[in-house]
C-alpha positions in Angstrom: 3.2 59.7 21.7 3.6 58.6 18.1 6.4 56.2 17.5 7.9 56.3 14.0 10.9 53.9 14.0 11.0 50.2 13.3 13.8 47.7 13.4 13.6 47.4 9.6 13.9 51.2 9.1 16.9 51.4 11.6 18.6 48.4 9.9 18.3 50.0 6.4 19.6 53.4 7.6 23.0 53.9 5.9 25.8 56.4 6.7 25.9 59.7 4.8 28.4 62.5 4.3 26.9 64.2 7.4 25.4 62.8 10.6 21.6 62.7 10.5 18.7 62.0 12.8 15.8 59.6 12.8 13.0 60.6 15.3 10.9 58.1 17.3 8.7 60.6 19.1 8.9 62.4 22.5 12.4 63.6 21.8 13.8 60.0 21.4 16.1 60.0 18.3 18.6 57.8 16.6 21.6 59.6 15.2 23.3 57.9 12.3 27.0 59.1 12.2 29.3 59.5 9.2 31.0 56.2 10.2 27.7 54.3 10.3 27.3 54.2 14.1 23.7 54.4 15.3 23.4 56.2 18.6 20.3 56.7 20.8 19.8 60.3 22.1 17.0 61.9 24.0 16.3 65.6 23.4 14.4 67.3 26.2 14.0 70.6 28.1 14.6 71.2 31.8 13.5 74.6 33.2 13.4 75.9 29.6 17.0 74.8 28.8 17.4 72.3 25.9 19.4 69.2 26.7 20.4 65.9 25.2 21.1 62.6 27.0 23.0 59.7 25.5 21.3 56.3 26.0 23.7 54.0 24.1 24.3 52.5 20.7 22.1 50.4 18.5 21.9 47.3 18.3 23.5 46.9 21.8 20.5 48.9 23.0 17.5 47.7 21.0 14.6 49.8 19.9 12.3 48.3 22.6 15.0 48.8 25.3 15.6 52.4 24.2 11.9 53.2 24.4 11.7 51.6 27.9 14.6 53.7 29.1 13.2 56.8 27.4 9.9 56.3 29.3 11.8 55.8 32.6 13.7 59.0 32.1 10.5 60.9 31.1 9.0 59.8 34.5 12.1 61.3 36.3 11.6 64.5 34.4 7.9 64.7 35.2 8.8 64.7 38.9 10.8 67.9 38.4 14.3 66.3 38.5 16.8 66.7 35.7 17.6 63.2 34.5 21.0 64.4 33.3 22.0 65.4 36.9 20.7 62.1 38.2 22.9 60.1 35.9 25.9 62.4 36.6 25.5 61.9 40.3 25.9 58.1 39.8 29.2 58.7 38.1 30.8 60.9 40.6 32.5 60.2 44.0 30.2 61.5 46.6 32.9 62.5 49.1 36.6 63.0 48.8 37.4 61.2 52.0 35.6 57.9 51.7 35.6 57.7 47.9 32.8 55.1 47.6 32.7 53.0 44.4 31.2 54.7 41.4 28.0 53.1 40.2 26.7 53.0 36.7 23.7 51.1 35.5 22.9 48.7 32.7 19.4 48.5 31.4 17.9 45.5 29.6 14.5 44.0 29.0 13.6 40.8 30.9 10.4 38.7 31.3 8.7 37.9 34.5 7.0 34.5 35.3 4.0 35.5 33.2 6.0 36.4 30.2 5.5 40.2 30.6 8.4 42.4 29.6 10.1 44.3 32.4 13.0 46.8 32.5 15.8 45.5 34.6 18.3 48.1 35.9 21.5 46.6 37.3 24.1 48.6 39.1 27.7 48.1 37.9 30.4 49.2 40.4 33.5 50.7 38.8 32.4 49.4 35.4 35.0 49.1 32.6 33.1 51.7 30.5 33.2 54.3 33.4 36.9 53.7 34.0 37.6 54.1 30.3 35.8 57.5 30.3 38.1 58.7 33.1 41.2 57.3 31.4 40.3 58.8 28.1 39.7 62.2 29.6 43.2 62.4 31.0 45.0 60.4 28.3 43.6 62.5 25.4 44.4 65.9 26.9 47.8 66.2 25.2 47.2 63.9 22.2 46.7 64.8 18.6 43.0 65.3 18.0 42.8 62.9 15.1 44.7 60.2 16.8 42.6 60.5 20.0 39.4 60.3 17.9 40.7 57.1 16.2 41.4 55.5 19.6 38.0 56.5 20.9 36.3 55.0 17.9 38.3 51.8 18.2 37.4 51.4 21.8 33.7 52.2 21.4 33.4 49.9 18.4 35.5 46.9 19.4 36.0 46.9 23.2 33.1 48.5 25.0 30.4 46.3 23.5 32.1 43.2 25.0 33.6 44.6 28.3 31.9 47.9 28.9 29.1 46.5 31.2 31.6 44.5 33.3 33.1 45.6 36.7 36.7 46.3 35.8 37.9 44.3 38.8 36.1 41.2 37.6 37.5 41.0 34.1 40.0 38.2 33.4 42.6 37.6 30.8 40.6 35.2 28.6 37.9 38.0 28.1 40.6 40.4 27.0 42.1 37.8 24.6 38.7 37.1 23.2 38.2 40.8 22.3 41.6 40.9 20.5 40.9 37.7 18.6 37.5 38.9 17.4 39.3 41.9 15.8 41.9 39.7 14.2 39.2 37.4 12.8 37.8 40.2 10.6 41.3 40.7 9.2 42.3 43.8 11.2 45.5 42.4 12.6 47.2 45.7 13.5 44.1 46.9 15.3 44.0 43.7 17.3 47.5 44.4 18.6 46.7 48.1 19.2 43.5 47.3 21.0 45.2 44.9 23.3 47.7 47.7 24.2 44.8 50.2 24.8 43.1 47.8 27.2 46.3 47.4 29.1 46.6 51.2 29.5 43.0 51.4 30.8 43.7 48.7 33.4 47.0 50.5 34.5 45.0 53.7 35.0 42.4 51.7 37.0 45.1 50.4 39.3 46.6 53.8 39.8 43.2 55.3 40.7 42.2 52.4 42.9 39.4 51.0 40.7 41.1 47.6 40.4 44.1 45.8 41.8 45.7 44.1 38.8 46.1 44.3 35.0 44.9 41.0 33.4 46.1 42.3 30.0 49.6 42.2 31.4 49.2 38.5 32.1 49.0 37.6 28.4 51.4 38.1 25.5 50.1 39.0 22.1 52.6 36.7 20.3 51.1 33.7 22.2 47.6 34.0 20.5 47.7 36.7 17.8 49.4 36.6 14.5 52.6 38.6 14.2 52.6 42.0 12.5 56.2 41.5 11.3 57.0 45.3 11.6 60.7 44.9 10.8 60.0 43.4 7.4 57.2 45.8 6.5 58.1 49.0 8.2 55.8 51.9 7.7 55.3 55.4 9.1 52.7 56.2 11.7 49.4 57.7 10.5 50.2 61.1 11.9 53.3 61.2 9.6 51.2 60.3 6.6 50.8 63.9 5.3 54.5 64.5 5.5 55.2 61.3 3.5 52.7 62.4 0.8 54.5 65.8 0.5 57.9 64.1 0.3 56.6 61.9 -2.6 55.1 65.0 -4.3 58.5 66.7 -4.1 60.6 63.7 -5.1 63.2 65.0 -7.5 64.3 61.6 -9.0 63.0 60.1 -12.2 59.4 61.1 -13.0 58.6 57.4 -13.6 59.7 56.5 -10.1 57.5 59.3 -8.6 54.5 58.0 -10.5 55.3 54.5 -9.2 55.2 55.7 -5.6 51.9 57.5 -6.2 50.4 54.4 -7.7 51.6 52.2 -4.8 49.7 54.5 -2.5 46.5 54.1 -4.4 46.2 50.6 -5.9 47.3 48.5 -2.8 49.1 45.8 -4.9 52.3 44.2 -3.9 55.6 45.8 -5.1 56.3 43.0 -7.6 52.8 43.0 -8.9 53.1 46.7 -9.8 56.7 46.7 -11.1 56.2 43.6 -13.3 53.0 45.0 -14.9 52.9 45.0 -18.7 51.0 47.6 -20.8 49.1 44.6 -22.3 46.9 44.6 -19.1 45.5 48.0 -20.0 43.5 49.3 -23.0 44.2 52.8 -24.4 42.2 54.6 -27.1 43.6 57.9 -28.4 45.9 58.2 -25.4 43.0 57.7 -22.9 42.6 54.7 -20.6 39.3 52.9 -21.4 39.6 50.5 -18.4 38.0 51.3 -15.1 39.2 48.1 -13.5 42.7 46.6 -13.8 42.7 42.8 -14.1 45.9 41.2 -12.9 46.2 37.6 -14.2 46.2 34.8 -11.6 49.7 33.8 -12.7 51.1 37.1 -11.5 49.5 37.0 -8.1 51.1 35.8 -4.9 50.4 32.2 -4.4 47.8 31.5 -1.6 45.8 28.5 -0.6 43.1 27.5 -3.0 42.5 28.0 -6.7 44.6 30.9 -8.2 42.3 33.6 -9.4 42.8 37.0 -11.2 42.8 40.1 -9.0 40.6 43.1 -9.8 41.9 46.6 -8.9 39.3 49.4 -9.3 40.9 52.5 -10.8 40.1 55.8 -9.2 40.1 59.0 -11.3 43.5 59.9 -9.8 45.0 56.5 -10.8 43.6 56.8 -14.4 45.3 60.2 -14.7 48.6 58.8 -13.4 48.5 55.8 -15.8 47.8 58.2 -18.7 50.7 60.3 -17.7 52.9 57.2 -17.5 51.7 56.0 -20.8 53.1 59.1 -22.5 56.5 58.3 -21.0 56.7 54.5 -21.4 53.7 53.4 -23.5 56.0 52.4 -26.4 57.7 49.7 -24.3 56.4 46.4 -22.9 56.5 47.4 -19.3 54.9 50.2 -17.3 58.2 50.6 -15.6 61.0 49.6 -18.0 64.7 49.5 -16.9 66.7 52.7 -17.4 69.5 50.9 -19.3 67.5 48.1 -20.9 64.0 48.9 -22.0 63.2 45.2 -22.7 63.5 44.5 -19.0 61.4 45.9 -16.1 62.7 48.2 -13.4 64.4 46.7 -10.3 62.1 45.5 -7.5 64.2 47.6 -5.1 63.5 50.9 -6.9 60.7 51.9 -4.5 62.8 51.1 -1.4 65.7 53.0 -2.8 63.5 56.0 -3.5 62.1 56.0 0.0 65.6 55.8 1.4 66.6 58.8 -0.7 63.7 60.7 0.7 64.9 60.0 4.3 62.6 57.1 5.1 65.3 54.4 5.4 64.1 51.8 8.0 60.8 53.8 8.4 58.9 52.9 5.2 58.8 50.1 2.6 56.8 49.4 -0.5 54.7 46.9 1.4 54.1 49.5 4.1 51.7 51.3 1.8 49.4 48.4 1.9 49.5 48.1 5.7 49.0 51.9 6.1 45.9 51.8 3.8 44.5 48.9 5.7 44.9 50.5 9.1 43.5 53.9 7.9 40.4 52.4 6.4 39.8 49.9 9.2 39.9 52.8 11.6 37.5 54.7 9.4 35.2 51.7 9.7 35.1 50.5 6.1 34.0 47.0 5.7 37.0 44.8 6.8 36.2 42.1 4.3 36.1 44.6 1.4 39.6 45.7 2.5 41.0 42.2 2.7 39.6 41.2 -0.7 41.2 44.3 -2.2 44.5 43.4 -0.6 44.1 39.9 -2.0 44.5 38.4 1.4 41.5 36.0 1.5 42.0 32.4 0.7 39.9 30.8 -2.1 38.3 27.4 -2.0 39.0 25.0 -4.8 35.3 24.9 -5.7 34.3 28.6 -5.5 37.6 30.4 -5.9 37.4 30.8 -9.7 33.9 32.4 -9.5 34.4 34.8 -6.6 37.3 37.0 -7.6 34.9 39.8 -8.5 33.1 39.8 -5.2 32.3 43.1 -3.6 33.5 44.9 -6.7 31.0 47.8 -6.6 31.7 48.7 -2.9 35.4 48.3 -3.6 35.2 50.8 -6.4 33.7 53.4 -4.1 36.2 52.5 -1.3 39.2 53.0 -3.7 37.9 56.3 -5.0 37.3 57.4 -1.4 40.9 56.4 -0.6 42.3 58.5 -3.4 40.2 61.4 -2.4 41.4 61.0 1.2 45.1 61.1 0.0 44.4 64.3 -1.9 42.9 65.8 1.3 45.9 64.8 3.4 48.3 66.3 0.8 46.4 69.6 0.9 46.8 69.6 4.7 50.5 69.0 4.4 51.0 71.9 2.0 49.4 74.4 4.4 
């Protein structure tokens, strides 16, 4: 059986617009999804019927381990037994009266006394992964498909790699806290809080079904070890309300300048004051067309953080360029992008965005800062690089030595990310208009 994959080839495989497959031979394949996940699958036939078995995700299941498991399953098939049915039997209750514990297995490569590699199959009774599958099947039944998919991705990316192999009854509070902290460390604060809540739901389900006796997630309080999300100061709508908000902005019947301001807030991720206090001198126009593809905000105008103040670079998507050119026709002969209505020598009030949102019916539900949080949550859940997101939000602290040299870091991937974001907003608006 010819084997085609190598660790180098797998490592270099990047996500594309559509999921694609890399074959290793004998039906063993690695599927690279649109989010960048790499999933082992085995395609085989049983009694003439094509089937596919999931082995696990790379790199949690290495190339060598996947091949060992593949060989073991091929041996089961050679004996005339459907490997899929064998695995299914492990996950089911064998009788309704005694309800024995469900057993799943973990597979890993170990070495014997002579250094030879062996496949070690370990039974896991009522594993967290198995209980999660039962919870998700019931929980997602009446949930919005997009929301359910986001929760599934979050669990499979952040929680299962750390807790999935553990018997649910053996998991303790420090392990749960460690999962949430690891998410916070990459800058996804909202996701850390949400993941903690999801873990608690899974444990509550486990208690109800008799798979465990207590919920260790209930023994800890997010505020004791996670940073606060400050939802009252930076209120924002839920993601499922996003299309409705986009439609409301599109239909806003106030000043055209204010409507453009709202659209820009959605797309450039700067703070409210950083946008409203923007002068036209930070942009270059030739014959009415914007020649800049990146907007440089001087360090003096940025919010003060630890370290050396640095300029902030904002890649401009095609949609943002069009908005700025439209705005330039309206206010280009003044100093400010958004001059005051009564005094053109002064900029607009910082409360303009909040007042417009209140007029549209979002009082207490959405703020100018909420656009930043909403963008961060959406793109983190779509598995964009968390550090690219944090740099674009100007959240990362700069060291005194290197700060002045690194403000342009990750500029190329950020350009793509910001264009993707504007395209995503257009897609959501089209859905809202249907």
